[in-house]
Backbone bond lengths (Angstrom), bond angles and torsions (degrees), N, CA, C in turn:
res aa  C-N    CA-C-N  psi(-1)  N-CA   C-N-CA  omega(-1)  CA-C   N-CA-C  phi
1 X - - - 1.447 - - 1.546 112.03 -
2 X 1.372 114.12 -45.35 1.458 120.83 177.27 1.478 110.68 -62.75
3 X 1.346 117.87 -41.00 1.453 122.00 -178.97 1.498 112.15 -63.93
4 X 1.369 117.05 -38.74 1.448 122.04 177.52 1.509 111.19 -66.00
5 X 1.313 115.25 -36.01 1.480 119.15 178.41 1.520 111.43 -67.23
6 X 1.350 116.18 -40.86 1.443 120.08 177.81 1.536 111.00 -64.47
7 X 1.346 115.74 -41.38 1.468 119.68 178.52 1.483 110.70 -61.38
8 X 1.350 117.11 -43.90 1.487 121.29 -178.99 1.517 110.43 -64.31
9 X 1.349 116.66 -38.47 1.465 118.43 177.42 1.540 111.59 -64.83
10 X 1.333 112.79 -38.36 1.490 116.95 178.56 1.551 110.67 -62.71
11 X 1.359 116.40 -44.99 1.444 119.71 176.89 1.535 111.72 -60.01
12 X 1.380 115.86 -42.77 1.422 121.16 -178.30 1.564 109.59 -63.31
13 X 1.319 116.06 -42.82 1.478 119.13 179.60 1.527 112.55 -64.28
14 X 1.313 114.87 -41.51 1.455 118.25 178.46 1.532 111.55 -66.74
15 X 1.320 114.97 -37.81 1.447 119.25 177.21 1.511 114.01 -63.40
16 X 1.365 114.59 -41.02 1.419 118.36 178.82 1.548 110.95 -68.63
17 X 1.313 116.61 -38.24 1.460 119.18 178.37 1.518 110.11 -63.97
18 X 1.320 118.25 -41.47 1.458 121.55 -179.36 1.547 108.82 -66.64
19 X 1.308 117.67 -40.18 1.466 119.18 177.53 1.488 110.92 -64.29
20 X 1.300 117.97 -41.24 1.491 120.26 177.21 1.494 112.73 -61.48
21 X 1.350 115.39 -37.20 1.462 118.29 178.16 1.524 112.12 -69.42
22 X 1.339 115.91 -38.76 1.469 119.29 175.06 1.522 111.01 -61.60
23 X 1.346 116.04 -43.35 1.466 119.90 178.77 1.524 111.60 -60.34
24 X 1.333 115.00 -42.01 1.488 118.26 179.76 1.502 111.48 -62.83
25 X 1.383 115.41 -42.43 1.472 118.46 177.96 1.521 112.23 -62.18
26 X 1.334 115.65 -42.89 1.479 118.72 -179.12 1.525 110.14 -65.83
27 X 1.299 116.41 -39.73 1.478 120.40 -179.28 1.532 110.86 -66.96
28 X 1.340 116.57 -44.00 1.460 121.04 -179.41 1.533 109.38 -64.37
29 X 1.317 118.52 -42.90 1.472 122.85 178.52 1.521 109.95 -62.50
30 X 1.320 116.61 -47.74 1.458 119.87 -178.94 1.538 110.41 -62.54
31 X 1.313 117.59 -43.79 1.461 122.74 -179.64 1.518 110.77 -61.84
32 X 1.295 115.54 -43.80 1.492 120.13 178.70 1.545 111.61 -57.46
33 X 1.336 114.59 -50.32 1.471 120.46 -176.80 1.525 110.33 -64.82
34 X 1.328 116.86 -39.22 1.500 119.40 -178.12 1.503 110.15 -72.38
35 X 1.307 117.97 -37.35 1.444 119.52 179.86 1.534 110.96 -63.36
36 X 1.313 116.74 -39.70 1.432 118.63 178.00 1.500 112.39 -70.31
37 X 1.321 117.64 -35.86 1.457 122.54 -178.05 1.504 113.48 -76.79
38 X 1.345 117.57 -38.91 1.463 122.83 -170.16 1.499 115.37 -115.42
39 X 1.323 115.84 -16.50 1.496 117.15 -174.15 1.522 110.37 90.01
40 X 1.329 115.13 167.94 1.478 119.88 -175.14 1.542 111.57 -69.28
41 X 1.300 117.43 -51.20 1.464 119.81 -173.19 1.524 112.27 -65.16
42 X 1.327 118.25 -36.32 1.445 120.42 -175.97 1.508 112.70 -78.96
43 X 1.325 117.90 -13.85 1.462 121.82 -178.99 1.503 110.42 -90.36
44 X 1.322 117.12 117.04 1.432 122.52 -179.80 1.504 111.73 -101.17
45 X 1.270 117.79 164.44 1.475 122.78 177.02 1.561 107.92 -67.44
46 X 1.280 117.31 -31.19 1.479 120.16 177.05 1.546 109.35 -66.00
47 X 1.344 115.60 -43.68 1.470 119.16 176.91 1.518 110.63 -57.50
48 X 1.306 115.57 -46.28 1.451 121.18 -176.72 1.535 111.54 -63.33
49 X 1.352 114.54 -43.56 1.481 118.94 178.64 1.503 109.90 -60.85
50 X 1.326 117.78 -45.04 1.444 120.93 -177.05 1.570 110.76 -63.63
51 X 1.323 114.94 -43.37 1.470 118.42 179.20 1.527 112.55 -67.21
52 X 1.309 116.59 -31.75 1.483 121.49 179.98 1.507 112.74 -82.65
53 X 1.339 117.27 -13.96 1.449 120.12 -179.21 1.495 114.72 76.82
54 X 1.327 115.96 28.46 1.460 121.49 -179.79 1.537 108.79 -130.84
55 X 1.326 116.67 171.36 1.489 120.12 178.80 1.510 110.79 -78.95
56 X 1.339 117.79 157.32 1.459 122.05 175.13 1.526 108.44 -59.51
57 X 1.332 116.25 -37.64 1.489 119.40 -179.06 1.519 109.94 -61.03
58 X 1.352 118.26 -37.27 1.451 121.12 178.82 1.529 110.16 -64.76
59 X 1.309 117.46 -40.10 1.477 120.40 177.63 1.488 111.95 -59.80
60 X 1.377 114.61 -48.70 1.452 118.57 -178.68 1.523 111.84 -66.22
61 X 1.335 116.15 -37.15 1.480 120.42 179.53 1.513 109.33 -63.20
62 X 1.329 116.94 -38.82 1.467 120.52 -174.82 1.529 111.91 -76.10
63 X 1.345 117.46 -34.21 1.469 120.58 -169.71 1.507 114.13 -125.46
64 X 1.306 118.86 -23.03 1.454 121.40 175.63 1.534 112.52 87.76
65 X 1.363 117.95 -59.16 1.441 121.73 -178.24 1.530 109.78 -134.95
66 X 1.288 113.75 164.11 1.482 120.28 177.17 1.497 110.08 -63.54
67 X 1.329 117.50 -40.80 1.479 120.68 178.58 1.496 112.72 -62.91
68 X 1.334 118.29 -39.93 1.451 121.88 175.93 1.504 112.10 -64.64
69 X 1.330 117.22 -39.66 1.445 120.54 176.87 1.528 112.20 -64.74
70 X 1.341 116.68 -42.43 1.419 119.87 179.21 1.542 111.88 -64.85
71 X 1.322 115.55 -37.62 1.491 118.87 174.90 1.514 110.59 -62.45
72 X 1.328 118.78 -39.03 1.446 121.78 176.90 1.511 110.45 -63.26
73 X 1.332 116.39 -43.46 1.473 120.60 177.27 1.526 108.76 -59.05
74 X 1.295 118.07 -45.83 1.483 122.41 -179.91 1.554 109.91 -60.11
75 X 1.335 117.26 -47.11 1.458 121.92 -175.42 1.521 110.34 -64.63
76 X 1.322 118.36 -38.93 1.465 121.73 178.69 1.533 110.05 -68.77
77 X 1.305 118.37 -42.93 1.452 122.72 177.74 1.518 110.93 -63.36
78 X 1.346 116.45 -34.61 1.469 121.60 -177.56 1.492 111.24 -62.29
79 X 1.313 118.46 -46.35 1.482 121.73 -176.95 1.497 114.07 -98.89
80 X 1.349 117.04 -14.35 1.460 120.49 174.62 1.511 114.96 94.89
81 X 1.338 117.15 -1.31 1.504 121.19 176.72 1.497 108.19 -161.49
82 X 1.332 116.06 179.57 1.450 121.87 -178.31 1.510 113.07 -106.69
83 X 1.341 116.93 16.57 1.465 119.38 177.37 1.507 109.42 -69.84
84 X 1.331 118.01 144.93 1.479 123.17 -176.75 1.517 113.32 -79.18
85 X 1.345 115.50 52.39 1.469 121.26 179.91 1.540 108.54 -120.36
86 X 1.343 118.13 116.41 1.437 120.52 -178.28 1.502 112.74 -60.00
87 X 1.332 116.55 153.87 1.479 120.62 -179.92 1.531 110.99 -56.07
88 X 1.331 117.31 -36.75 1.462 120.12 -176.02 1.525 111.35 -68.10
89 X 1.333 117.20 -21.04 1.494 120.05 179.53 1.526 111.27 -97.52
90 X 1.319 118.88 9.01 1.458 122.07 178.61 1.520 109.62 -77.80
91 X 1.361 117.98 156.87 1.470 120.88 -176.17 1.524 113.98 -56.12
92 X 1.345 117.48 -38.81 1.453 120.05 -178.76 1.501 112.82 -61.12
93 X 1.342 116.60 -44.13 1.461 119.99 176.43 1.512 114.05 -68.27
94 X 1.337 116.44 -36.08 1.442 118.58 176.97 1.552 111.76 -64.52
95 X 1.339 115.40 -39.58 1.452 120.56 178.46 1.528 110.71 -66.04
96 X 1.330 116.00 -38.22 1.473 119.85 177.16 1.515 110.25 -61.06
97 X 1.356 117.41 -49.11 1.465 118.71 -179.02 1.509 113.83 -61.91
98 X 1.368 115.49 -31.50 1.441 119.33 -176.60 1.517 112.97 -81.01
99 X 1.347 118.29 -16.76 1.442 121.99 -179.87 1.536 109.87 -69.91
100 X 1.341 117.05 125.75 1.475 117.89 -175.82 1.502 115.61 -80.42
101 X 1.368 118.42 -13.17 1.445 122.64 -173.02 1.537 111.38 -97.60
102 X 1.350 119.77 120.43 1.489 122.02 -177.62 1.492 112.49 -54.99
103 X 1.329 118.96 -48.15 1.477 120.25 -178.85 1.470 111.69 -61.74
104 X 1.325 116.68 -41.85 1.473 120.98 177.75 1.534 110.34 -62.70
105 X 1.350 116.12 -39.73 1.466 117.75 178.71 1.523 109.25 -60.33
106 X 1.311 118.06 -43.27 1.455 121.29 -176.47 1.520 110.29 -67.51
107 X 1.330 117.75 -34.91 1.457 118.47 176.50 1.527 111.48 -68.54
108 X 1.328 116.53 -35.26 1.476 120.37 172.47 1.496 109.91 -62.87
109 X 1.322 116.59 -39.73 1.464 122.21 -179.29 1.524 110.84 -63.90
110 X 1.325 115.38 -39.86 1.435 120.75 177.73 1.556 110.89 -65.30
111 X 1.332 115.48 -39.41 1.454 118.60 178.30 1.561 110.61 -64.96
112 X 1.341 116.90 -37.93 1.457 119.17 175.81 1.538 111.62 -65.92
113 X 1.312 115.95 -42.44 1.458 120.03 177.30 1.511 110.91 -61.11
114 X 1.320 117.59 -39.41 1.464 120.82 176.81 1.550 110.57 -62.45
115 X 1.325 117.48 -43.80 1.476 120.45 178.43 1.538 111.15 -63.51
116 X 1.318 115.92 -39.70 1.451 120.06 176.92 1.510 111.36 -63.87
117 X 1.287 116.52 -42.36 1.456 121.25 176.21 1.491 114.08 -58.66
118 X 1.340 114.64 -43.38 1.452 119.12 176.72 1.503 113.13 -62.74
119 X 1.373 114.33 -40.20 1.470 118.03 -176.64 1.504 114.01 -77.58
120 X 1.343 117.12 -41.59 1.436 118.52 -171.22 1.531 114.77 -115.75
121 X 1.373 115.46 -3.87 1.462 117.90 -177.84 1.543 115.26 -55.00
122 X 1.319 118.67 -49.91 1.453 119.16 177.45 1.514 114.56 -62.06
123 X 1.354 115.59 -43.03 1.475 119.54 179.26 1.533 110.60 -65.31
124 X 1.283 117.11 -43.09 1.459 120.19 179.83 1.545 110.82 -61.25
125 X 1.326 116.47 -38.54 1.483 119.74 176.80 1.521 111.80 -60.63
126 X 1.316 115.53 -41.94 1.485 119.09 177.55 1.551 111.65 -64.80
127 X 1.299 116.25 -42.71 1.481 119.61 -177.79 1.528 112.31 -69.86
128 X 1.327 115.59 -40.68 1.478 118.81 178.68 1.521 111.04 -68.12
129 X 1.302 117.88 -39.25 1.469 120.20 177.41 1.554 110.62 -60.53
130 X 1.323 115.15 -42.75 1.459 119.52 178.08 1.505 112.29 -66.14
131 X 1.332 117.86 -41.63 1.458 120.28 -177.98 1.505 111.27 -69.67
132 X 1.312 118.18 -36.27 1.469 121.39 -179.03 1.542 113.64 -74.20
133 X 1.316 115.46 -20.49 1.454 118.29 177.67 1.545 111.62 -75.13
134 X 1.351 117.13 -15.38 1.453 121.39 173.91 1.517 112.25 82.46
135 X 1.314 113.28 171.20 1.485 119.98 175.44 1.486 116.75 88.45
136 X 1.326 118.29 -3.29 1.480 121.37 179.64 1.523 108.88 -132.02
137 X 1.339 116.50 91.58 1.474 118.63 -179.42 1.545 115.34 -56.47
138 X 1.346 114.08 -35.77 1.474 117.11 -179.09 1.502 111.27 -63.88
139 X 1.329 116.85 -43.14 1.460 121.27 -178.60 1.548 110.21 -69.03
140 X 1.332 115.13 -38.60 1.426 119.50 178.10 1.551 110.69 -63.63
141 X 1.314 115.23 -39.11 1.501 119.71 176.41 1.511 110.93 -65.82
142 X 1.342 117.21 -38.21 1.455 120.11 178.15 1.520 110.12 -65.17
143 X 1.328 119.21 -42.36 1.427 121.58 178.16 1.526 111.71 -62.08
144 X 1.347 116.21 -39.24 1.457 119.41 177.67 1.540 110.31 -68.03
145 X 1.289 118.97 -36.74 1.446 121.83 177.56 1.566 111.43 -63.57
146 X 1.312 117.42 -46.16 1.441 118.72 177.87 1.511 112.94 -64.15
147 X 1.348 117.41 -34.61 1.434 122.14 177.80 1.560 109.68 -65.76
148 X 1.329 116.24 -41.54 1.462 121.58 177.51 1.516 110.62 -63.90
149 X 1.310 116.95 -41.04 1.478 119.89 177.60 1.506 110.78 -61.61
150 X 1.315 118.63 -37.17 1.456 120.70 179.55 1.554 109.51 -69.81
151 X 1.323 116.65 -36.76 1.465 119.68 176.74 1.540 111.03 -65.85
152 X 1.312 114.79 -39.53 1.500 119.34 176.97 1.494 110.36 -61.68
153 X 1.341 116.82 -44.26 1.456 121.24 179.13 1.547 111.64 -60.92
154 X 1.345 116.36 -42.47 1.418 119.83 178.35 1.549 112.15 -66.04
155 X 1.291 114.52 -36.65 1.491 120.14 177.22 1.520 110.97 -62.97
156 X 1.358 116.30 -46.89 1.451 120.62 178.10 1.524 111.45 -58.82
157 X 1.329 117.61 -42.95 1.460 121.39 -178.57 1.524 110.74 -64.68
158 X 1.303 117.20 -48.61 1.439 121.09 -176.83 1.576 109.95 -65.98
159 X 1.307 116.71 -41.08 1.454 119.58 177.75 1.532 111.64 -60.64
160 X 1.350 115.07 -42.21 1.439 120.58 178.26 1.549 110.69 -59.35
161 X 1.341 115.78 -45.31 1.435 118.71 -179.72 1.533 111.74 -65.35
162 X 1.326 114.27 -38.33 1.495 116.74 178.84 1.552 110.46 -64.59
163 X 1.334 117.32 -37.97 1.450 120.92 -176.34 1.518 111.54 -66.83
164 X 1.345 118.20 -27.57 1.473 118.65 178.79 1.562 111.72 -101.30
165 X 1.331 115.61 11.77 1.457 118.49 178.47 1.528 113.94 73.99
166 X 1.312 115.85 24.43 1.454 118.83 -175.31 1.496 117.23 -91.65
167 X 1.347 118.39 -6.73 1.469 121.42 176.57 1.492 111.48 -84.73
168 X 1.337 115.52 149.16 1.464 119.35 177.07 1.528 111.13 -59.27
169 X 1.310 118.67 133.92 1.474 121.81 -177.85 1.539 110.62 -55.32
170 X 1.337 115.39 132.63 1.437 122.97 178.73 1.524 114.36 87.73
171 X 1.317 117.80 -8.89 1.468 120.27 -179.20 1.545 110.15 -71.52
172 X 1.315 116.98 122.83 1.430 122.32 -179.80 1.540 111.25 -64.60
173 X 1.297 117.85 133.76 1.474 121.77 -179.44 1.523 112.56 -59.58
174 X 1.309 116.71 -41.45 1.449 119.53 -179.58 1.521 111.45 -66.35
175 X 1.348 116.97 -40.52 1.477 119.35 176.34 1.522 111.15 -64.85
176 X 1.314 115.97 -39.92 1.479 118.56 -179.79 1.542 109.32 -64.84
177 X 1.346 117.30 -44.24 1.438 120.02 178.50 1.523 111.81 -60.04
178 X 1.303 117.52 -47.03 1.458 119.96 -178.95 1.522 112.51 -66.21
179 X 1.320 116.19 -31.65 1.470 120.18 175.26 1.505 111.78 -61.92
180 X 1.310 114.48 -47.44 1.490 119.24 -179.82 1.521 108.29 -66.03
181 X 1.338 117.58 -46.05 1.485 121.67 -179.76 1.528 111.23 -54.95
182 X 1.360 116.98 -41.96 1.472 120.56 179.45 1.515 111.78 -70.18
183 X 1.318 115.96 -42.10 1.472 119.45 -174.79 1.510 113.35 -67.12
184 X 1.335 117.16 -29.89 1.451 120.36 -179.57 1.528 111.02 -96.01
185 X 1.325 117.05 13.01 1.463 120.89 178.47 1.514 112.86 -60.07
186 X 1.358 116.45 138.89 1.479 118.44 175.58 1.527 112.28 -64.71
187 X 1.364 116.24 -25.81 1.446 117.65 176.45 1.520 111.13 -65.58
188 X 1.328 116.41 -43.08 1.459 119.69 -179.47 1.526 109.58 -68.68
189 X 1.286 119.86 -38.07 1.451 121.42 174.81 1.520 110.21 -59.62
190 X 1.354 117.30 -45.14 1.463 121.37 -179.81 1.527 110.74 -61.23
191 X 1.345 115.97 -44.93 1.445 119.31 -177.56 1.531 112.52 -60.14
192 X 1.307 114.39 -44.73 1.477 119.12 -175.77 1.507 113.35 -79.51
193 X 1.332 117.81 -45.72 1.466 121.27 -173.10 1.575 109.98 -84.69
194 X 1.329 115.58 -47.57 1.452 118.21 -174.93 1.524 111.58 -84.27
195 X 1.317 118.19 -49.75 1.457 122.12 -175.76 1.541 112.91 -75.05
196 X 1.325 115.72 -45.54 1.457 120.41 -176.92 1.514 113.38 -96.77
197 X 1.283 120.29 -6.05 1.421 123.20 171.85 1.516 116.47 76.52
198 X 1.333 115.82 22.88 1.459 117.79 176.80 1.520 109.70 -64.98
199 X 1.352 115.41 147.98 1.487 116.98 172.55 1.540 107.94 -78.44
200 X 1.311 115.48 163.57 1.447 120.19 178.36 1.522 110.27 -63.28
201 X 1.331 117.34 -34.45 1.473 119.21 177.70 1.521 111.01 -64.01
202 X 1.349 115.76 -42.22 1.452 120.35 178.90 1.533 110.89 -62.58
203 X 1.347 115.11 -43.10 1.478 120.44 179.66 1.502 109.97 -60.91
204 X 1.335 117.28 -48.55 1.449 120.84 -177.58 1.522 111.08 -62.70
205 X 1.304 116.52 -41.07 1.484 118.81 -179.28 1.502 111.11 -66.61
206 X 1.323 116.34 -43.98 1.471 119.64 177.71 1.530 111.62 -61.75
207 X 1.308 116.87 -45.47 1.451 121.25 -178.57 1.529 111.27 -62.41
208 X 1.331 115.50 -44.92 1.490 119.07 179.29 1.510 109.29 -62.78
209 X 1.307 121.16 -47.77 1.448 123.24 -179.09 1.530 110.97 -60.40
210 X 1.340 115.97 -41.81 1.490 119.92 -177.40 1.523 109.93 -69.02
211 X 1.304 117.38 -42.22 1.470 120.25 177.85 1.529 112.11 -59.54
212 X 1.349 114.27 -47.21 1.443 118.61 -179.36 1.533 112.17 -62.17
213 X 1.354 115.23 -46.25 1.428 120.39 179.70 1.537 113.50 -63.18
214 X 1.338 114.83 -37.08 1.475 119.26 -174.70 1.519 113.75 -78.89
215 X 1.337 115.63 -28.50 1.477 118.14 -168.85 1.537 114.57 -112.58
216 X 1.325 118.11 -21.87 1.478 118.28 -173.86 1.507 111.18 -113.41
């Protein structure tokens, strides 16, 4: 009897955990779509709850604050799913690290940057526009966090190239890092792809050529 009770509790716990995960996915998807359609300021937690088919209390219980929810939306868009696997451990990054040729590594890096631009470019534009308009410290902090994450990624890439002797002799590590950080900026992506109408293929090709020329 006691064993059956324990088994039932186990099933109940797994069921609740799965329901919570489904709720989070629905909330993140709804928030993503509303942010793109309405912008950051116009999108309320009530709007998101209604679109996700859950209560406002469920939204707050799952994420706590609007800023935390928007960061979750950004993180899911960044990697393309909600699996708990960091970007650095994804197959594309593993293949990049395993490639022995510096120029080939940078072309892989450009392909990854292109994919990120496609996935998060529109969302990043919305968030940056909201942050730069001022008046929302949480959103400004989120924008600063994503900027720091991009700088960290650039640092990791440049350090990796330096460790395998792939950087041009005499090139300062800080200059190389800042060059990569600037070239993969969402602002530059927006200017070229959105404002000037470049195709993603054109953007990737230009970025790859510029990275190789600048660093090797």
